[in-house]
N, CA, C and O atoms as a DFTB+ gen file, in Angstrom:
444 C
 N C O
     1  1      27.307     -15.628       1.823
     2  2      26.822     -14.698       0.331
     3  2      27.877     -13.573       0.380
     4  3      28.621     -13.042       1.205
     5  1      27.571     -13.483      -0.887
     6  2      29.024     -12.511      -1.104
     7  2      27.919     -10.829      -1.453
     8  3      26.977     -10.581      -2.206
     9  1      28.820      -9.915      -0.290
    10  2      28.185      -8.720      -0.070
    11  2      27.985      -7.988      -1.703
    12  3      27.297      -6.972      -1.802
    13  1      28.546      -8.511      -2.749
    14  2      28.205      -7.982      -3.566
    15  2      26.876      -8.127      -5.025
    16  3      26.557      -7.729      -6.145
    17  1      26.472      -9.176      -3.680
    18  2      25.269      -9.468      -5.101
    19  2      24.251      -8.981      -4.399
    20  3      23.305      -9.548      -4.945
    21  1      23.885      -8.438      -3.716
    22  2      22.478      -7.598      -3.455
    23  2      22.179      -6.698      -4.065
    24  3      21.795      -5.770      -3.354
    25  1      22.162      -6.441      -5.444
    26  2      21.241      -5.539      -6.843
    27  2      20.963      -6.878      -6.945
    28  3      20.910      -6.821      -8.174
    29  1      20.660      -8.442      -6.640
    30  2      20.693      -9.672      -7.998
    31  2      19.308      -9.930      -7.152
    32  3      18.465     -10.649      -7.689
    33  1      18.997      -9.310      -5.692
    34  2      17.831      -9.784      -5.025
    35  2      17.288      -8.228      -4.717
    36  3      16.572      -8.209      -3.716
    37  1      17.479      -6.827      -5.398
    38  2      16.831      -6.163      -5.110
    39  2      15.473      -6.382      -5.794
    40  3      14.618      -5.564      -5.455
    41  1      15.064      -7.383      -6.754
    42  2      14.055      -7.196      -7.315
    43  2      12.775      -7.758      -6.881
    44  3      11.602      -7.538      -7.180
    45  1      13.666      -8.940      -5.694
    46  2      12.577      -9.874      -5.536
    47  2      12.221      -8.825      -3.786
    48  3      11.344      -9.394      -3.135
    49  1      12.751      -7.560      -3.111
    50  2      13.260      -7.246      -2.123
    51  2      11.860      -6.355      -2.505
    52  3      10.776      -6.334      -1.922
    53  1      12.321      -5.623      -3.729
    54  2      11.069      -5.231      -3.243
    55  2      10.058      -5.201      -3.769
    56  3       9.228      -4.315      -3.571
    57  1       9.889      -6.285      -4.654
    58  2       8.593      -7.213      -5.197
    59  2       8.010      -7.592      -3.771
    60  3       6.867      -7.216      -3.509
    61  1       8.771      -8.353      -2.787
    62  2       8.016      -7.889      -1.573
    63  2       6.814      -6.884      -0.727
    64  3       5.593      -6.897      -0.570
    65  1       8.559      -5.611      -0.101
    66  2       7.904      -4.806      -0.171
    67  2       6.545      -4.372      -0.822
    68  3       5.819      -4.141       0.145
    69  1       5.751      -4.119      -2.098
    70  2       5.471      -3.474      -2.963
    71  2       4.501      -4.483      -2.383
    72  3       3.717      -3.802      -1.722
    73  1       4.210      -5.543      -2.306
    74  2       2.738      -7.072      -1.399
    75  2       2.507      -6.673      -1.107
    76  3       1.399      -6.163      -1.269
    77  1       3.613      -6.359      -0.028
    78  2       2.843      -6.695       1.882
    79  2       2.293      -5.895       2.086
    80  3       2.357      -4.930       1.324
    81  1       1.369      -5.866       3.345
    82  2       0.042      -5.605       3.061
    83  2       1.177      -4.645       4.140
    84  3       2.236      -5.088       4.588
    85  1       0.440      -2.816       4.465
    86  2       0.911      -2.496       5.087
    87  2      -0.229      -0.962       5.982
    88  3      -1.009      -0.088       5.605
    89  1       0.461      -1.527       7.476
    90  2      -1.242      -0.746       8.042
    91  2      -1.409       0.444       8.411
    92  3      -2.310       0.782       9.179
    93  1      -0.274       1.491       7.737
    94  2      -0.702       2.664       8.111
    95  2      -1.901       2.673       6.696
    96  3      -3.054       2.958       7.022
    97  1      -1.681       2.413       5.376
    98  2      -1.965       3.437       4.505
    99  2      -3.599       1.859       4.074
   100  3      -4.640       2.090       3.459
   101  1      -3.257       0.769       4.553
   102  2      -4.265      -0.402       4.847
   103  2      -4.747      -1.133       3.081
   104  3      -5.719      -1.451       2.396
   105  1      -3.154      -1.064       3.075
   106  2      -3.606      -1.917       1.485
   107  2      -1.663      -2.725       0.928
   108  3      -0.587      -2.479       1.471
   109  1      -1.829      -3.286       0.202
   110  2      -0.337      -2.843      -0.533
   111  2      -0.216      -1.769      -1.145
   112  3      -1.204      -1.209      -1.620
   113  1       1.290      -1.164      -1.279
   114  2       1.239      -0.393      -2.565
   115  2       0.950      -0.766      -4.234
   116  3       0.658      -0.025      -5.173
   117  1       1.136      -2.044      -4.171
   118  2       0.671      -2.329      -5.181
   119  2      -0.740      -2.252      -5.642
   120  3      -1.199      -2.212      -6.784
   121  1      -1.138      -2.244      -4.839
   122  2      -3.064      -2.565      -5.209
   123  2      -3.328      -0.360      -4.927
   124  3      -4.372       0.210      -4.608
   125  1      -2.545       0.001      -5.089
   126  2      -3.231       1.308      -4.906
   127  2      -2.370       1.981      -5.874
   128  3      -2.512       3.192      -5.707
   129  1      -1.224       1.643      -7.169
   130  2      -0.885       2.312      -7.829
   131  2      -2.130       1.157      -8.854
   132  3      -3.038       1.606      -9.554
   133  1      -1.913       0.129      -8.721
   134  2      -2.702      -0.841     -10.294
   135  2      -4.333      -1.203     -10.121
   136  3      -5.117      -1.627     -10.970
   137  1      -4.598      -0.812      -8.416
   138  2      -5.868      -1.018      -8.100
   139  2      -6.712      -2.135      -8.059
   140  3      -7.939      -2.222      -8.097
   141  1      -5.540      -3.241      -7.946
   142  2      -6.712      -4.808      -7.689
   143  2      -5.057      -5.346      -7.135
   144  3      -4.110      -4.578      -6.967
   145  1      -5.031      -6.733      -6.935
   146  2      -4.310      -7.478      -5.698
   147  2      -3.220      -7.789      -6.775
   148  3      -3.682      -7.966      -7.902
   149  1      -2.456      -7.846      -6.704
   150  2      -1.510      -8.530      -7.389
   151  2      -1.344     -10.323      -7.100
   152  3      -1.151     -11.041      -6.119
   153  1      -1.556     -10.522      -8.660
   154  2      -1.001     -12.341      -8.548
   155  2       0.070     -12.969      -8.819
   156  3       0.723     -12.775      -9.845
   157  1       0.352     -13.770      -7.944
   158  2       1.641     -14.833      -9.010
   159  2       1.720     -15.005      -9.625
   160  3       0.887     -14.605     -10.438
   161  1       2.778     -15.799     -10.044
   162  2       2.531     -16.120     -11.617
   163  2       1.755     -17.569     -12.275
   164  3       1.337     -17.917     -13.379
   165  1       1.847     -18.209     -10.786
   166  2       1.039     -19.162     -11.669
   167  2      -0.209     -18.986     -11.900
   168  3      -0.823     -19.685     -12.706
   169  1      -0.837     -17.865     -11.108
   170  2      -2.326     -17.352     -11.145
   171  2      -2.348     -16.492     -12.872
   172  3      -3.383     -16.125     -13.428
   173  1      -1.467     -16.392     -13.226
   174  2      -1.375     -15.126     -13.966
   175  2      -2.132     -16.481     -15.666
   176  3      -2.709     -16.176     -16.710
   177  1      -1.699     -17.875     -15.099
   178  2      -1.914     -18.981     -16.641
   179  2      -3.456     -18.968     -16.293
   180  3      -4.209     -18.937     -17.267
   181  1      -3.805     -18.980     -15.524
   182  2      -5.167     -19.318     -15.679
   183  2      -6.338     -17.269     -16.143
   184  3      -7.450     -17.049     -16.624
   185  1      -5.752     -16.797     -15.875
   186  2      -6.311     -15.446     -16.059
   187  2      -5.948     -15.044     -17.475
   188  3      -6.652     -14.294     -18.152
   189  1      -4.808     -15.584     -17.884
   190  2      -4.696     -15.077     -19.463
   191  2      -5.624     -16.473     -20.399
   192  3      -5.632     -16.545     -21.628
   193  1      -6.049     -17.064     -19.843
   194  2      -6.879     -17.865     -20.656
   195  2      -8.512     -17.253     -20.316
   196  3      -9.233     -16.972     -21.274
   197  1      -8.956     -17.097     -19.061
   198  2     -10.005     -16.251     -19.271
   199  2     -10.219     -15.185     -19.918
   200  3     -11.312     -14.845     -20.370
   201  1      -8.681     -14.287     -20.051
   202  2      -9.108     -13.206     -20.666
   203  2      -9.207     -13.152     -22.326
   204  3      -9.711     -12.250     -22.995
   205  1      -8.565     -14.408     -22.808
   206  2      -8.867     -15.400     -24.249
   207  2      -9.938     -15.390     -24.316
   208  3     -10.396     -15.037     -25.402
   209  1     -10.826     -15.733     -23.309
   210  2     -12.011     -16.326     -23.653
   211  2     -13.043     -15.426     -23.560
   212  3     -14.235     -15.665     -23.752
   213  1     -12.232     -13.742     -23.074
   214  2     -13.664     -12.638     -23.579
   215  2     -13.370     -12.236     -23.770
   216  3     -13.629     -11.085     -23.417
   217  1     -12.211     -12.540     -24.757
   218  2     -11.750     -11.139     -25.809
   219  2     -12.817     -10.627     -26.891
   220  3     -12.521      -9.835     -27.785
   221  1     -14.096     -11.174     -26.705
   222  2     -14.946     -10.580     -28.058
   223  2     -15.991      -9.971     -26.966
   224  3     -16.927     -10.694     -26.625
   225  1     -15.844      -8.445     -26.309
   226  2     -15.994      -7.518     -25.243
   227  2     -16.651      -6.192     -26.376
   228  3     -15.892      -5.458     -27.009
   229  1     -18.106      -6.101     -26.447
   230  2     -18.696      -4.555     -26.734
   231  2     -17.760      -3.074     -25.945
   232  3     -17.752      -2.648     -24.790
   233  1     -16.996      -2.589     -27.313
   234  2     -16.632      -1.416     -26.639
   235  2     -16.852      -0.528     -25.858
   236  3     -16.144      -0.469     -24.853
   237  1     -17.987       0.529     -26.081
   238  2     -19.072       0.436     -25.300
   239  2     -19.131       0.357     -23.613
   240  3     -19.229       1.162     -22.686
   241  1     -19.032      -0.848     -23.752
   242  2     -19.337      -1.570     -22.262
   243  2     -17.646      -1.840     -21.604
   244  3     -17.405      -1.508     -20.443
   245  1     -16.745      -2.362     -22.343
   246  2     -15.226      -2.277     -21.972
   247  2     -15.389      -0.675     -21.335
   248  3     -15.271      -0.659     -20.110
   249  1     -15.672       0.830     -22.045
   250  2     -15.080       1.841     -21.855
   251  2     -16.155       2.717     -20.453
   252  3     -15.955       3.752     -19.818
   253  1     -17.470       1.534     -20.421
   254  2     -17.953       1.819     -18.927
   255  2     -16.919       0.991     -17.916
   256  3     -16.236       1.389     -16.972
   257  1     -17.111      -0.487     -18.582
   258  2     -16.219      -1.121     -16.977
   259  2     -14.662       0.512     -16.253
   260  3     -14.403       1.120     -15.214
   261  1     -14.139       0.425     -17.738
   262  2     -12.832       0.773     -17.478
   263  2     -13.153       1.729     -16.009
   264  3     -12.695       1.491     -14.891
   265  1     -14.209       3.026     -16.455
   266  2     -15.065       4.370     -16.161
   267  2     -14.548       2.725     -14.537
   268  3     -13.603       2.139     -14.009
   269  1     -15.748       2.812     -14.546
   270  2     -15.751       2.244     -12.801
   271  2     -15.079       1.359     -11.807
   272  3     -15.296       1.097     -10.623
   273  1     -13.796       0.820     -13.074
   274  2     -12.834       0.268     -12.338
   275  2     -11.535       1.977     -12.045
   276  3     -10.623       1.746     -11.252
   277  1     -11.554       3.118     -12.529
   278  2     -11.336       4.643     -12.458
   279  2     -11.332       4.898     -11.369
   280  3     -10.350       4.769     -10.639
   281  1     -12.830       5.466     -10.904
   282  2     -13.447       5.323      -9.578
   283  2     -13.225       4.676      -9.018
   284  3     -12.608       5.072      -8.029
   285  1     -13.534       2.935      -9.114
   286  2     -13.276       2.581      -7.786
   287  2     -11.966       2.530      -7.382
   288  3     -11.793       2.311      -6.183
   289  1     -10.640       2.733      -8.335
   290  2      -9.074       3.363      -8.134
   291  2      -9.302       4.640      -7.638
   292  3      -8.358       4.795      -6.864
   293  1      -9.916       5.560      -7.610
   294  2      -9.421       7.137      -6.760
   295  2      -9.993       7.056      -5.210
   296  3      -9.574       7.663      -4.224
   297  1     -11.301       5.925      -5.331
   298  2     -12.280       5.529      -4.024
   299  2     -11.019       4.584      -3.089
   300  3     -10.882       4.944      -1.920
   301  1     -10.419       3.798      -3.421
   302  2      -8.906       3.092      -3.070
   303  2      -8.089       3.783      -2.070
   304  3      -7.690       3.564      -0.926
   305  1      -7.973       4.961      -3.198
   306  2      -7.084       5.861      -2.550
   307  2      -6.906       6.609      -1.807
   308  3      -5.886       7.042      -1.272
   309  1      -7.998       6.831      -1.718
   310  2      -9.265       7.999      -0.631
   311  2      -8.867       6.933       0.317
   312  3      -7.843       7.265       0.915
   313  1      -9.403       5.542       0.731
   314  2      -9.772       5.173       1.476
   315  2      -8.592       4.967       2.062
   316  3      -8.796       4.846       3.270
   317  1      -7.716       4.889       1.864
   318  2      -5.256       4.804       2.325
   319  2      -4.914       6.080       2.159
   320  3      -3.718       6.359       2.250
   321  1      -5.982       7.233       1.852
   322  2      -5.035       8.558       2.392
   323  2      -6.260       9.005       3.950
   324  3      -5.947       9.894       4.741
   325  1      -7.366       8.324       4.068
   326  2      -7.781       8.164       5.041
   327  2      -7.209       7.554       6.432
   328  3      -6.960       8.162       7.473
   329  1      -6.995       5.350       5.968
   330  2      -6.711       5.437       6.747
   331  2      -4.716       5.479       7.392
   332  3      -4.192       4.797       8.272
   333  1      -4.138       6.501       6.547
   334  2      -2.791       6.774       6.899
   335  2      -3.144       8.317       8.336
   336  3      -2.469       8.572       9.333
   337  1      -4.379       8.990       7.843
   338  2      -4.186       9.876       8.263
   339  2      -4.705       9.850       9.901
   340  3      -4.513      10.805      10.653
   341  1      -5.575       8.256      10.425
   342  2      -6.542       7.639      11.472
   343  2      -4.653       7.389      11.940
   344  3      -4.136       8.088      12.811
   345  1      -4.117       6.645      11.419
   346  2      -2.996       5.366      11.687
   347  2      -1.966       6.894      12.572
   348  3      -1.529       6.892      13.723
   349  1      -1.856       8.003      11.543
   350  2      -1.009       8.961      12.127
   351  2      -1.050       9.561      13.828
   352  3      -0.189       9.774      14.681
   353  1      -2.930       9.719      13.743
   354  2      -3.151      10.668      14.768
   355  2      -3.096       9.309      15.715
   356  3      -3.159       9.142      16.933
   357  1      -2.985       8.635      14.860
   358  2      -3.440       7.302      16.519
   359  2      -1.294       7.266      17.672
   360  3      -0.786       7.347      18.790
   361  1      -1.037       7.120      16.481
   362  2       0.783       7.412      16.349
   363  2       1.209       8.460      17.048
   364  3       2.426       8.361      17.207
   365  1       0.800       9.352      17.505
   366  2       0.538      10.962      17.775
   367  2       0.004      10.395      19.129
   368  3       0.817      10.383      20.053
   369  1      -0.733      10.119      19.270
   370  2      -1.706       9.531      20.042
   371  2      -1.247       9.476      21.471
   372  3      -1.475      10.031      22.546
   373  1      -0.186       8.155      20.752
   374  2       0.253       7.209      22.063
   375  2       1.629       7.946      22.561
   376  3       2.184       7.719      23.636
   377  1       2.082       8.906      21.527
   378  2       3.599       9.565      21.070
   379  2       3.813      10.372      22.790
   380  3       4.763      10.395      23.572
   381  1       2.510      10.917      22.831
   382  2       2.148      12.086      23.431
   383  2       2.127      11.697      24.507
   384  3       3.004      12.051      25.295
   385  1       1.015      10.759      24.919
   386  2       0.939       9.994      25.939
   387  2       1.739       9.323      26.900
   388  3       1.448       9.216      28.091
   389  1       3.396       8.593      26.002
   390  2       4.030       9.021      26.844
   391  2       5.068       9.951      27.020
   392  3       6.175       9.481      26.760
   393  1       5.055      11.113      27.378
   394  2       5.802      12.269      26.726
   395  2       5.392      12.547      28.470
   396  3       4.285      12.422      28.993
   397  1       6.867      13.010      29.199
   398  2       6.690      13.327      30.939
   399  2       6.244      15.014      30.838
   400  3       6.496      15.530      29.750
   401  1       5.724      15.738      31.692
   402  2       5.472      17.093      31.707
   403  2       6.006      17.154      33.250
   404  3       5.570      16.730      34.320
   405  1       7.489      18.096      32.733
   406  2       8.651      18.375      34.083
   407  2       8.913      19.812      33.684
   408  3       9.359      20.373      32.684
   409  1       8.465      20.174      34.848
   410  2       8.816      21.885      35.564
   411  2      10.223      21.642      36.402
   412  3      10.591      20.849      37.268
   413  1      10.929      22.973      35.535
   414  2      12.200      22.838      35.852
   415  2      12.113      23.935      36.740
   416  3      11.287      24.661      36.188
   417  1      12.428      24.428      37.661
   418  2      12.642      24.831      38.793
   419  2      14.194      25.654      38.478
   420  3      15.222      25.041      38.190
   421  1      14.083      27.337      38.619
   422  2      15.856      27.850      38.670
   423  2      16.131      26.937      39.928
   424  3      15.478      26.383      40.813
   425  1      17.537      27.085      39.510
   426  2      18.816      26.941      40.622
   427  2      18.803      24.904      41.257
   428  3      19.512      24.333      42.086
   429  1      17.784      24.447      40.470
   430  2      18.153      23.237      40.748
   431  2      19.075      22.189      39.019
   432  3      19.232      22.459      37.829
   433  1      19.384      21.138      39.839
   434  2      20.486      20.763      38.697
   435  2      19.629      20.158      37.125
   436  3      18.748      19.454      37.619
   437  1      19.470      20.085      35.830
   438  2      18.365      19.736      35.406
   439  2      19.166      18.290      34.363
   440  3      18.833      18.146      33.187
   441  1      20.275      17.287      35.078
   442  2      20.156      15.771      34.210
   443  2      19.662      14.848      35.493
   444  3      19.443      13.646      35.341
């Protein structure tokens, strides 16, 4: 393929990155931003029909529901932050375990 066509594949690559599960944060970047799992376009057609059926809602109930969603999103981000710290500590322990303590004496070669 042509090397100049990399920009055509950038959208797909970014989508794959944003929707892939990341071990350090314990979630997907998409879920951290939007507070819900991403859906494939085929799933959205069904969701859109369901949303049209649910269009007759009470504004107070919708406001309360939105507040709950925002709280859940904050909790999700806090959880991801905790997972990230745990992951970093684990990686640091593994790295520190592999480090060898060396004692250098005066006059000995150091290679």
